[in-house]
Structure formats: structure tokens, C-alpha cells
MDTraj code that builds the backbone (N, CA, C; nanometers):
import mdtraj as md
import numpy as np

residues = "MET ALA GLY LYS ILE VAL LEU ILE ALA GLY LEU MET LEU ALA ALA THR GLY LEU PRO ALA ALA GLY GLN ALA ARG ALA GLN THR GLN ASP ALA VAL ARG THR ASN GLU LYS ALA ILE ALA ASP GLN ILE ASN HIS LEU ARG SER LEU PRO ASP ASP VAL ARG ALA ARG THR THR LYS GLN LEU ALA ILE ASP ILE ARG GLN LEU PRO ALA THR ASN LYS VAL ASN LEU ALA TYR ALA LEU ALA ASN TYR SER THR GLU GLY ASP PHE GLY HIS ASP THR LEU GLN GLU VAL ALA THR THR LEU ALA GLY ALA LEU GLY GLU LYS THR PRO PRO VAL ILE GLY LYS GLN PRO THR GLN PRO TYR VAL GLU LEU ALA MET LEU VAL ARG SER GLU HIS VAL GLN VAL SER ILE ASP ASP GLN GLN".split()
xyz = np.array([
    [0.0815, -0.1029, 0.0045],
    [-0.0041, -0.0027, 0.0058],
    [0.0884, 0.1410, -0.0044],
    [0.1859, 0.1245, 0.0757],
    [0.2872, 0.2408, 0.1068],
    [0.3334, 0.2667, -0.0331],
    [0.3981, 0.1555, -0.1092],
    [0.4570, 0.1572, -0.2551],
    [0.3633, 0.2234, -0.3713],
    [0.2283, 0.2024, -0.3395],
    [0.1184, 0.2705, -0.4380],
    [0.1411, 0.4272, -0.4154],
    [0.1132, 0.4588, -0.2751],
    [0.0847, 0.6044, -0.2211],
    [0.2101, 0.6856, -0.2931],
    [0.3313, 0.6221, -0.2544],
    [0.4662, 0.6933, -0.3194],
    [0.4165, 0.7096, -0.4862],
    [0.4159, 0.5971, -0.5460],
    [0.4124, 0.6024, -0.7024],
    [0.3051, 0.6815, -0.7204],
    [0.1760, 0.7118, -0.6618],
    [0.0514, 0.7966, -0.6923],
    [0.1118, 0.9274, -0.6913],
    [0.1923, 0.9515, -0.5641],
    [0.2406, 1.0909, -0.5558],
    [0.3297, 1.1500, -0.6227],
    [0.4369, 1.0320, -0.6725],
    [0.5002, 1.0682, -0.7938],
    [0.4537, 1.0994, -0.9200],
    [0.3430, 1.0350, -0.9552],
    [0.3003, 1.0487, -1.0805],
    [0.1993, 1.1862, -1.0877],
    [0.1567, 1.2290, -0.9389],
    [0.0876, 1.3545, -0.9608],
    [0.1772, 1.4598, -0.9548],
    [0.3132, 1.4501, -0.9255],
    [0.3874, 1.5671, -0.9162],
    [0.4437, 1.5676, -1.0703],
    [0.4464, 1.4545, -1.1451],
    [0.4879, 1.4493, -1.2782],
    [0.3703, 1.5236, -1.3557],
    [0.2431, 1.5105, -1.3275],
    [0.1418, 1.5583, -1.3999],
    [0.1174, 1.7179, -1.3679],
    [0.1552, 1.7614, -1.2584],
    [0.1444, 1.9029, -1.2436],
    [0.2845, 1.9889, -1.3055],
    [0.3713, 1.9232, -1.3318],
    [0.4799, 1.9887, -1.4072],
    [0.5916, 2.0118, -1.2959],
    [0.5883, 1.9810, -1.1861],
    [0.6905, 2.0211, -1.0676],
    [0.7749, 1.9176, -1.1018],
    [0.9052, 1.9853, -1.0622],
    [1.0423, 1.8870, -1.0909],
    [1.0327, 1.7985, -0.9889],
    [1.0919, 1.6916, -1.0241],
    [1.1254, 1.5603, -0.9122],
    [1.2512, 1.6343, -0.8526],
    [1.2546, 1.5351, -0.7257],
    [1.3630, 1.5654, -0.6310],
    [1.4927, 1.5943, -0.7205],
    [1.5450, 1.5169, -0.7826],
    [1.6598, 1.5033, -0.8552],
    [1.6756, 1.6376, -0.9248],
    [1.5597, 1.6495, -1.0203],
    [1.5792, 1.7836, -1.0893],
    [1.5870, 1.9166, -0.9965],
    [1.5145, 1.9033, -0.9079],
    [1.5065, 2.0402, -0.8180],
    [1.6429, 2.0535, -0.7406],
    [1.7154, 1.9238, -0.7140],
    [1.8436, 1.9386, -0.6523],
    [1.9405, 1.9893, -0.7668],
    [1.9420, 1.9441, -0.9018],
    [2.0242, 1.9853, -1.0064],
    [2.0045, 2.1367, -1.0392],
    [1.8612, 2.1806, -1.0134],
    [1.8369, 2.3097, -1.0483],
    [1.9045, 2.3931, -0.9344],
    [1.9048, 2.3501, -0.8064],
    [1.9504, 2.4213, -0.6964],
    [2.1103, 2.4539, -0.7070],
    [2.1776, 2.3441, -0.7495],
    [2.3342, 2.3217, -0.7668],
    [2.3783, 2.4341, -0.8864],
    [2.2959, 2.4195, -0.9820],
    [2.3153, 2.5020, -1.0892],
    [2.2998, 2.6575, -1.0522],
    [2.2086, 2.7022, -0.9918],
    [2.1717, 2.8155, -0.9295],
    [2.3009, 2.8708, -0.8189],
    [2.3465, 2.7890, -0.7473],
    [2.4661, 2.7871, -0.6692],
    [2.5875, 2.8303, -0.7330],
    [2.6143, 2.7260, -0.8425],
    [2.7193, 2.7590, -0.9343],
    [2.7263, 2.9016, -1.0069],
    [2.6137, 2.9364, -1.0476],
    [2.5838, 3.0453, -1.1037],
    [2.6157, 3.2082, -1.0187],
    [2.5488, 3.1789, -0.9054],
    [2.5848, 3.2797, -0.7855],
    [2.7356, 3.2738, -0.7478],
    [2.7847, 3.1511, -0.7430],
    [2.9317, 3.1697, -0.7141],
    [3.0134, 3.2387, -0.8371],
    [2.9896, 3.1708, -0.9584],
    [3.0502, 3.2736, -1.0797],
    [3.0449, 3.4076, -1.0681],
    [2.8995, 3.4578, -1.0512],
    [2.8855, 3.5918, -1.0435],
    [2.9655, 3.6576, -0.9446],
    [2.9643, 3.6129, -0.8266],
    [3.0516, 3.6511, -0.7110],
    [3.2056, 3.6712, -0.7364],
    [3.2548, 3.5485, -0.8100],
    [3.3774, 3.5464, -0.8552],
    [3.4345, 3.6592, -0.9374],
    [3.3487, 3.6741, -1.0442],
    [3.3543, 3.7871, -1.1544],
    [3.3669, 3.9096, -1.0867],
    [3.2662, 3.9429, -1.0049],
    [3.2689, 4.0889, -0.9307],
    [3.3859, 4.1093, -0.8465],
    [3.4437, 3.9743, -0.7871],
    [3.5826, 3.9987, -0.7013],
    [3.6869, 4.0263, -0.8110],
    [3.6779, 3.9592, -0.9294],
    [3.8074, 3.9837, -1.0133],
    [3.8004, 4.1239, -1.0766],
    [3.6763, 4.1992, -1.0615],
    [3.6840, 4.3066, -1.1140],
    [3.6876, 4.4194, -1.0204],
    [3.7176, 4.3960, -0.9137],
    [3.6957, 4.4879, -0.7764],
    [3.8138, 4.6269, -0.7998],
    [3.9304, 4.5799, -0.8628],
    [4.0181, 4.6859, -0.8903],
    [3.9823, 4.7802, -0.9845],
    [3.8889, 4.7527, -1.0833],
    [3.8493, 4.8433, -1.1602],
    [3.7474, 4.9485, -1.1367],
    [3.7008, 4.9272, -1.0059],
    [3.5896, 5.0402, -0.9448],
    [3.6443, 5.1370, -0.8750],
    [3.5610, 5.2502, -0.9092],
    [3.6088, 5.3925, -0.8070],
    [3.6043, 5.3489, -0.6466],
    [3.6862, 5.4041, -0.5725],
    [3.7038, 5.3634, -0.4467],
    [3.5791, 5.3365, -0.3416],
    [3.4888, 5.4412, -0.3826],
    [3.3707, 5.4626, -0.3040],
    [3.2533, 5.3370, -0.3605],
    [3.2420, 5.3127, -0.4805],
    [3.1887, 5.2039, -0.5280],
    [3.2507, 5.0555, -0.4867],
    [3.3729, 5.0577, -0.4890],
    [3.4448, 4.9425, -0.4592],
    [3.4327, 4.9046, -0.2916],
    [3.4391, 4.9884, -0.1989],
    [3.4007, 4.9880, -0.0889],
    [3.2629, 4.9290, -0.0464],
    [3.1650, 4.9529, -0.1149],
    [3.0030, 4.9207, -0.0827],
    [3.0152, 4.7857, -0.1533],
    [3.0660, 4.7524, -0.2816],
    [3.0754, 4.6251, -0.3297],
    [3.1499, 4.5270, -0.2519],
    [3.2531, 4.5673, -0.2068],
    [3.3024, 4.4771, -0.1106],
    [3.2333, 4.4129, 0.0173],
    [3.1809, 4.5185, 0.0558],
    [3.0867, 4.4866, 0.1980],
    [2.9804, 4.3905, 0.1540],
    [2.8939, 4.4191, 0.0440],
    [2.7773, 4.3605, 0.0015],
    [2.8429, 4.2116, -0.0666],
    [2.9347, 4.1994, -0.1334],
    [2.9996, 4.0964, -0.1531],
    [3.0381, 3.9927, -0.0360],
    [3.0814, 4.0411, 0.0470],
    [3.1080, 3.9585, 0.2058],
    [2.9659, 3.9015, 0.2545],
    [2.8712, 3.9852, 0.2266],
    [2.7393, 3.9484, 0.2870],
    [2.6813, 3.8340, 0.1724],
    [2.7140, 3.8566, 0.0471],
    [2.6543, 3.7520, -0.0399],
    [2.7260, 3.6245, -0.0215],
    [2.8696, 3.6250, 0.0025],
    [2.9228, 3.5127, 0.0168],
    [2.8473, 3.4082, 0.1304],
    [2.8497, 3.4877, 0.2417],
    [2.7954, 3.4252, 0.3712],
    [2.6450, 3.3554, 0.3286],
    [2.5723, 3.4020, 0.2415],
    [2.4664, 3.3394, 0.1850],
    [2.4712, 3.2083, 0.1455],
    [2.5805, 3.1805, 0.0700],
    [2.6138, 3.0550, -0.0146],
    [2.6612, 2.9076, 0.0782],
    [2.6064, 2.8372, 0.0183],
    [2.6433, 2.6851, 0.0797],
    [2.8071, 2.6728, 0.1056],
    [2.8530, 2.6088, 0.1767],
    [2.9961, 2.5620, 0.2082],
    [3.0868, 2.5360, 0.1066],
    [3.0189, 2.5135, -0.0147],
    [3.1048, 2.4338, -0.1329],
    [3.2341, 2.4986, -0.1502],
    [3.2090, 2.6321, -0.1851],
    [3.3331, 2.7191, -0.2448],
    [3.3428, 2.8364, -0.1809],
    [3.2933, 2.8525, -0.0568],
    [3.2764, 2.9855, 0.0302],
    [3.4349, 3.0195, 0.0617],
    [3.4897, 2.9298, 0.1080],
    [3.6349, 2.9425, 0.1632],
    [3.7235, 3.0261, 0.0489],
    [3.7136, 2.9681, -0.0748],
    [3.7925, 3.0312, -0.1596],
    [3.7385, 3.1564, -0.2088],
    [3.6091, 3.1742, -0.2235],
    [3.5585, 3.3149, -0.2407],
    [3.5829, 3.4365, -0.1344],
    [3.5629, 3.3693, -0.0071],
    [3.5945, 3.4565, 0.1044],
    [3.7585, 3.5071, 0.0916],
    [3.8205, 3.4160, 0.0976],
    [3.9797, 3.4215, 0.0858],
    [4.0060, 3.5276, -0.0346],
    [3.9491, 3.4955, -0.1523],
    [3.9758, 3.5988, -0.2506],
    [3.9190, 3.7482, -0.2245],
    [3.8186, 3.7478, -0.1897],
    [3.7892, 3.8902, -0.1139],
    [3.8756, 3.9296, -0.0223],
    [3.9091, 3.8741, 0.0636],
    [3.9958, 3.9326, 0.1915],
    [4.1327, 3.9599, 0.0991],
    [4.1634, 3.8977, -0.0112],
    [4.2838, 3.9564, -0.0416],
    [4.2808, 4.0785, -0.1216],
    [4.1538, 4.1120, -0.1584],
    [4.1466, 4.2382, -0.2361],
    [4.1084, 4.3522, -0.1267],
    [4.0338, 4.2950, -0.0407],
    [4.0008, 4.4050, 0.0722],
    [4.0908, 4.5166, 0.1474],
    [4.2043, 4.4854, 0.1693],
    [4.3081, 4.5591, 0.1946],
    [4.3786, 4.6475, 0.1235],
    [4.3549, 4.6304, -0.0173],
    [4.4019, 4.7163, -0.1136],
    [4.3432, 4.8733, -0.1254],
    [4.3646, 4.9456, -0.0205],
    [4.3164, 5.0885, -0.0286],
    [4.2489, 5.1070, 0.1267],
    [4.1621, 5.2044, 0.1270],
    [4.1215, 5.2038, 0.2776],
    [3.9711, 5.2175, 0.2637],
    [3.8810, 5.1062, 0.2894],
    [3.7695, 5.0852, 0.2742],
    [3.6717, 5.1035, 0.4149],
    [3.7422, 5.1337, 0.5162],
    [3.6645, 5.1276, 0.6263],
    [3.6933, 5.0224, 0.6933],
    [3.6748, 5.0256, 0.8221],
    [3.6575, 4.9318, 0.9437],
    [3.5586, 4.8278, 0.9091],
    [3.4212, 4.8892, 0.9097],
    [3.3049, 4.8055, 0.8789],
    [3.3095, 4.7215, 0.7627],
    [3.3724, 4.7745, 0.6357],
    [3.3961, 4.6725, 0.5412],
    [3.4777, 4.5584, 0.5818],
    [3.6067, 4.5889, 0.6167],
    [3.6857, 4.4922, 0.6657],
    [3.6398, 4.4128, 0.7598],
    [3.5523, 4.4366, 0.8500],
    [3.4966, 4.3482, 0.9511],
    [3.3957, 4.2672, 0.8954],
    [3.3385, 4.3305, 0.7950],
    [3.2377, 4.2042, 0.7274],
    [3.3111, 4.1037, 0.6453],
    [3.4060, 4.1471, 0.5908],
    [3.5276, 4.0525, 0.4937],
    [3.5481, 3.9344, 0.5974],
    [3.6248, 3.9703, 0.7181],
    [3.6923, 3.9091, 0.8203],
    [3.5731, 3.8218, 0.8702],
    [3.4675, 3.8710, 0.8974],
    [3.3452, 3.7684, 0.9480],
    [3.2936, 3.6608, 0.8623],
    [3.3120, 3.6992, 0.7335],
    [3.2712, 3.6060, 0.6171],
    [3.3803, 3.5190, 0.5949],
    [3.5011, 3.5480, 0.6176],
    [3.6116, 3.4423, 0.5938],
    [3.6192, 3.3574, 0.7247],
    [3.6081, 3.4092, 0.8424],
    [3.5902, 3.3361, 0.9573],
    [3.4873, 3.2225, 0.9711],
    [3.3770, 3.2714, 0.9086],
    [3.2526, 3.1751, 0.9150],
    [3.2766, 3.0735, 0.8186],
    [3.3369, 3.1238, 0.6974],
    [3.3562, 3.0177, 0.5968],
    [3.4384, 2.9016, 0.6453],
    [3.5517, 2.9646, 0.7130],
    [3.6543, 2.8593, 0.7668],
    [3.5932, 2.7726, 0.8829],
    [3.5026, 2.8112, 0.9189],
    [3.4259, 2.7307, 1.0539],
    [3.3473, 2.6475, 0.9789],
    [3.2835, 2.6687, 0.8739],
    [3.1882, 2.5538, 0.7967],
    [3.2804, 2.4654, 0.7220],
    [3.3776, 2.4843, 0.6599],
    [3.4589, 2.3963, 0.5697],
    [3.6203, 2.4269, 0.5851],
    [3.6615, 2.3727, 0.6894],
    [3.8140, 2.3532, 0.7164],
    [3.8907, 2.3207, 0.6055],
    [3.9797, 2.4011, 0.5210],
    [4.0687, 2.3420, 0.4431],
    [4.1701, 2.2530, 0.5199],
    [4.2206, 2.1584, 0.4305],
    [4.3120, 2.0363, 0.4931],
    [4.4663, 2.1062, 0.5083],
    [4.5005, 2.0932, 0.6283],
    [4.6551, 2.1219, 0.6521],
    [4.7404, 2.0607, 0.5674],
    [4.8403, 2.1306, 0.5116],
    [4.9347, 2.0918, 0.4312],
    [5.0758, 2.1289, 0.5109],
    [5.1426, 2.0288, 0.5732],
    [5.2733, 2.0408, 0.6511],
    [5.2215, 2.1197, 0.7801],
    [5.3159, 2.1861, 0.8353],
    [5.2931, 2.2484, 0.9672],
    [5.2411, 2.3780, 0.9729],
    [5.2428, 2.4381, 0.8544],
    [5.2009, 2.5894, 0.8398],
    [5.0624, 2.6117, 0.8271],
    [4.9908, 2.6829, 0.8882],
    [4.8285, 2.7243, 0.8530],
    [4.8155, 2.7456, 0.7029],
    [4.7064, 2.6999, 0.6565],
    [4.6627, 2.7678, 0.5064],
    [4.6679, 2.9002, 0.4924],
    [4.6697, 2.9340, 0.3662],
    [4.6373, 3.0560, 0.3440],
    [4.5190, 3.1661, 0.3904],
    [4.3961, 3.0996, 0.3706],
    [4.3197, 3.1769, 0.4444],
    [4.3221, 3.2046, 0.5815],
    [4.3855, 3.1235, 0.6565],
    [4.3994, 3.1465, 0.7830],
    [4.4954, 3.2533, 0.8346],
    [4.5974, 3.2506, 0.7370],
    [4.6904, 3.3576, 0.7293],
    [4.6289, 3.5068, 0.6922],
    [4.5578, 3.4906, 0.5898],
    [4.4925, 3.6257, 0.5639],
    [4.3958, 3.6605, 0.6664],
    [4.3361, 3.5614, 0.7415],
    [4.2371, 3.6119, 0.8409],
    [4.3267, 3.6658, 0.9706],
    [4.4271, 3.5692, 1.0031],
    [4.4980, 3.6558, 1.0904],
    [4.5690, 3.8056, 1.0768],
    [4.5781, 3.8196, 0.9640],
    [4.6532, 3.9314, 0.9197],
    [4.5475, 4.0596, 0.9200],
    [4.4181, 4.0301, 0.8853],
    [4.3067, 4.1130, 0.8910],
    [4.2944, 4.1555, 1.0549],
    [4.2981, 4.0323, 1.1437],
    [4.2773, 4.0584, 1.2794],
    [4.3925, 4.1424, 1.3394],
    [4.4959, 4.1191, 1.2908],
    [4.6373, 4.2108, 1.3623],
    [4.6298, 4.3477, 1.2831],
    [4.6252, 4.3477, 1.1704],
    [4.6615, 4.4773, 1.1037],
    [4.5438, 4.5901, 1.0902],
    [4.4213, 4.4988, 1.0713],
    [4.3322, 4.5908, 1.0618],
    [4.2471, 4.6081, 1.1861],
    [4.2685, 4.5350, 1.2830],
    [4.2015, 4.5479, 1.4223],
    [4.0600, 4.5000, 1.4245],
    [4.0376, 4.4007, 1.3347],
    [3.8623, 4.3545, 1.3264],
    [3.8771, 4.2516, 1.4313],
    [3.7346, 4.2086, 1.4617],
    [3.7271, 4.0930, 1.5558],
    [3.6566, 3.9904, 1.4820],
    [3.6936, 3.8633, 1.5286],
    [3.6575, 3.7320, 1.4833],
    [3.6679, 3.6331, 1.5834],
    [3.5585, 3.5436, 1.5758],
    [3.5641, 3.4087, 1.6616],
    [3.5753, 3.2831, 1.5812],
    [3.6806, 3.2299, 1.6095],
    [3.6854, 3.1089, 1.5203],
    [3.7745, 3.0069, 1.6194],
    [3.7156, 2.8768, 1.6491],
    [3.7753, 2.7753, 1.7262],
    [3.8446, 2.6731, 1.6096],
    [3.9684, 2.6915, 1.6155],
    [4.0315, 2.5932, 1.4983],
    [4.1986, 2.6280, 1.5483],
    [4.2607, 2.4892, 1.5198],
    [4.4012, 2.5289, 1.5644],
    [4.4882, 2.6063, 1.4619],
    [4.4529, 2.5916, 1.3277],
    [4.5119, 2.6655, 1.2369],
    [4.4982, 2.8071, 1.2563],
])
top = md.Topology()
chain = top.add_chain()
for i, resn in enumerate(residues, 1):
    res = top.add_residue(resn, chain, resSeq=i)
    for name in ("N", "CA", "C"):
        top.add_atom(name, md.element.get_by_symbol(name[0]), res)
traj = md.Trajectory(xyz[None], top)
């Protein structure tokens, strides 16, 4: 009986044109990849923006990265952090970037290679030390 109910529910979904679970998952993954690519493109073009626009864009990108799943978040947050100190875009912007990077590292820790911390951790430490931002992260690196 349970098998018939599942089959009927599946047929009803197909008849209504709603995507099956697999299709919905694939569409979600495609949307995430599209968002990640759009963010990466914006990061790559930050240097071409006027300083006032660049500060707002950097801050917004940090917030946008936090909305992504953990898949590629560390790489995007690290790339943004690299660009964030080229100029003086204000403490609030740097705080958003550091918060994003720390959060991404907390969600998906990059593998340790040798005895040195990985570059995203070094970048985060430099932001904390040089730019006096505050982060909370519980990780040996």
C-alpha cells in the first residue's frame, strides 16, 4: 500500500509539471554555481571600480558569500579578503570581510598541508592583527 501511495504521489508531481527531487537538486546546484561565478567575477573586477563603489561592493560581496552553501565559500571569502586591504575602505567593510572568512573557515576547514596554517587562515590573522577586526573561530590553524 505504501508503495502505491509513493507511486501515485510521484505521478501527481509529474502531472503537475513540478520537478522531481533530483531535478530540483540539480537546479539548485546550478543556481549555486551561477551565484558563485557571479561573485567570483565581481571579485575579479574590484580593482576597476572607483574607491567609493569598491567599498560598498566589497561589503555586499562579503554578505553575499555568507548566503552561499559551504561548497566554495572559503575560496571566495579568501579571494575577497586578498582584495579588501588594497586601499582604505573602512573598518566596517573589513569587519564584514573578516566575519565572512572566519565563518567560511568554520563551516569547511581547508586541509592542513605540512605544519603551516593554510593561506586563508594567514589572511584572516593579518586582518585581525593589522586591521583590528574581531573574529571568533575555534580552530588550531
